N, C-alpha and C positions, 0 to 999 in steps of 0.2 A: 523408508527407502533403503535398498541395498546400496551402500555408499560407493558405487562405481563412479559417482561424480567426483570423488577425490582424485581420480586419475584422468578425468575427462578435460580435454582442452576445448573450450567453446570459442567458435569463430563468428557466431552471430547470435543476437539476442533481441527479442521483441518483448516489450512491456505492455500489458493490457490492464485497463482499470479506470479508476476515477481520480479524484484529487490526491488521494494518498500516493498513487503511482506517478501522477503528473509532477508531484514534488512541491505542492503548495506550501508556501511559507518557509522554504529553505532559502539560502542566500540567492540573490539575483545574479544571473549571468549577464555578460555584456549585451546580449540581444534582448534583454528585458524579461526573459523567461526564468522561472525558478529552476534551480539545479535538481534537487531531489535525490532520494536514495537510489532510484533506478539509474540515473546518470552516474552516480558514484560507483555502482556495481559495474556498469559498462566500462568505466575508466579503469577499474581494477583488473577486469578480465582482458581488456585491450593491452594493458601493460605486461601481462604474462608472456606475450609473444611479440616483443618489439620487432618491427620490420615486417610483420605479417599483417594482412588486412583483417581488421575486426569490424563487423557491421552491426549497427544498432538502430532500432526503431522504437519509438514510444508513442503508442496510439491512445494513451490515457487522456481523458478530458474530465475536468472537475464537474461534480454534480451528477454524473451519470448513474442511473439505476442499473441493476443487473440485466434487465431486459434490453436496455440500450447497449450495454457492453456486449451482450451476446449478439445482438442484431447488427451492430455497427462496427465492432472491432474484431470479433473472434474469427470469422471467415477470412477477413483480410490478413490477420496475423497468421492463420494456418497456411494461407497461400504463400506466405513469405518463406516457409520451410526452414525457419531458424532452428538451431540445435538447442536453444534455451528460450523458454518463455516464462515470464512471471504473470500470474493471474490473481488479481485481487478485486473483489466486488461484493456487493450485497449490503454493506453497512449503511449506505444511503437509504436503502429500502427499510432496513431495520429501524432507522431513526424516525420513520414516518408512522403515525398511528394507523392501526388496521393493517399492518404488513402481513401479507400472505407468505409465511415463512416456508411452507411447502413448495410454493411456486419459486421462491428464491433458491431453495435447495436444488430444485429441478433444473433451473436455468444455469446455475453454477456448475452442476454436474455435466450438463450437456456441453457447456463451454469447455470444461476440462477435457471431456471426451474428444471433442473436435481438435483440440490442440495436441492431445496425446497421440492422435492418429498419425501425426507426422514423424513419430519415433523419437522426438527430442525429450529433454527434461522439462518438466513443468513445476515451477515453484509456486506454492499457495501459502496462505497465511491464516492464522487465527487472530481475531481482534484482541486488542488490549481490553482489560476489564475496566469499564468506565465508572463502576460503582465505587471504586476506591479513590476517585478524585473528583467526581461530578455529582453534586447533590441532585436528587430527583431522577437519577438514571437507572434505578433498580428495575423499572419496568422493561428495560432493554435486555436484562441479563438472561432470561429464559431463551430468547431468540439467539443471543450471542453464543450461549452454551450449545444450543442445537446446531448452529452453524459450525462451531468448533468440532463437535463430534462428527459432523458430516465430512468436514475436510480431513480430519484424521482417519476416518473410514476410507476415504478415497486413497489416501497414501498407503493404507494396508493392502488395498486391492490392486494398486497399480505401482509397480516397482520404479517407474519413472517419475513419480510424484514425490517432491520433497516439501516438507512443511516447516515454515518459520513460526514458531510458537511464541507469539507476543503476549498471549493471555497470561502465561505463567511467569512473566518477567516483571517483578514489582518495581523495577526502576522506572517503568512508564507511569507509575503513580505520581512521579515528581513533576510539578507544574513546569519546571524548566525544560522538560522535553517536549513541551507543547507551545504553540503560538498563543498569543493573547486571546484568540478566538476560541480556544479550548477544544477545537475539533481537529486541527491540523498540526502536524509535527513541527517543532522548531528545528533549526539547523542541527543541533545536537541529537534530536530525535531521529532525523534522517540519517545522520552518521551512524547511529546505532543500528537502525534497520538495515542499512547497507552491509554492515559487518555481520549481522545475523543471516542475511541472504548468502553471503560468501561462506559463512560457516556451514550453512545447510548444503552448500555445493562442495563441501569437503576441503575448503581452503584453510590453511593454518591461521590461527587467530592473530590479529595485530593488536588487539586489546580485548578486554572482557566487556562485551556490550551489555551484559546483565548487571554489571557492578553499579551500586548506588553512587550518585553524585556526592561530593562533599556537602556537609550540612549547610543549608541556606540560612541567611540571616532571618530571624523571625519578623513577620509583618504585623504591625499593629492593627487594631480593629478599624480605625479610620482608613488606613491604607487598603485593607481588604474590602471595605464598603465602597470606596471609590473605584476599585478595580471591578467589582461586581456591577456597579452602575454603568461604568464605561462598556463593559461586556454586553449588558442588556441593550444599551443604546446603539452601539456600533455593530454588534455581531448578531445577537439573538433576534432583535427586532427585524432587521432586514431578512434574516433567514425565514422567520415566520411569514413575513410579507410575500416572499417568493413561493412558499408552500401554498398560501391562500390563493394566489393568482395563477398557480400552475407553472411558474417560471423556474428556470434553473440558472445557476451561475455559469454553466457551460453552454447555454443556448447559443448556437451560431459560432462556437469556438472550434477551430481546427485542432487536430492533435499536434503535440509539440515537435514530434519527429515522425512525419507520416510515411516516410519511405525507409527501407532497410539500406542504409548508406554507410560508407566507411566512417569510422569514429576513432579518434585518437585520445579523447578525454581532455 
């Protein structure tokens, strides 16, 4: 992206996506919703122009596939006419066996095209590399690399697309940047993604989001085994159950901020 974003003042922001953008497993807000990196970005942008109205909507819903994001969120987001949109999706598709990666690419590209038609900035993401932290995730890597190349190609072709490259940040190998479910970011992970988005928008760094955390205390074999068994029972088992029954954690759930309304952070 030709970094004109460095001098751009954003007065409205719409977030589109799944649990990553909804903010799953960040700290809880007083209304019972998760905060999330998108809320953090909105708060930072709102603070840039105190006394002026900043509007923010977050249409993301956990569990959504790229077809659902395209069909349920994109037209709605485009109609809001915001000058900044973040678009993340497709990883839920990649996690499922038999994923049609060509269809995922097509839908993500169509979503980006619809959002770019409004003339604002669209921020997209490359996925972190799960193979460096999750056993058995090697099967996902070809699709993740294909999506990474696709998103980077969109940015080359469209000057209003900015890319947040999480794949190339080894700090996300650290288990402390992830919730105990191993799929969603921890509060520290959300803090770092928010900083990465602001950096992609040309904002000066408040800290180095790529920097490794201080060394963690080593875990013994028994502790690791207990953690693995807890993960299997509480997180992996229910996830598999939803896949087998065709259910989603986001079924019937409304967006966290369905309207483009004033936001002070």
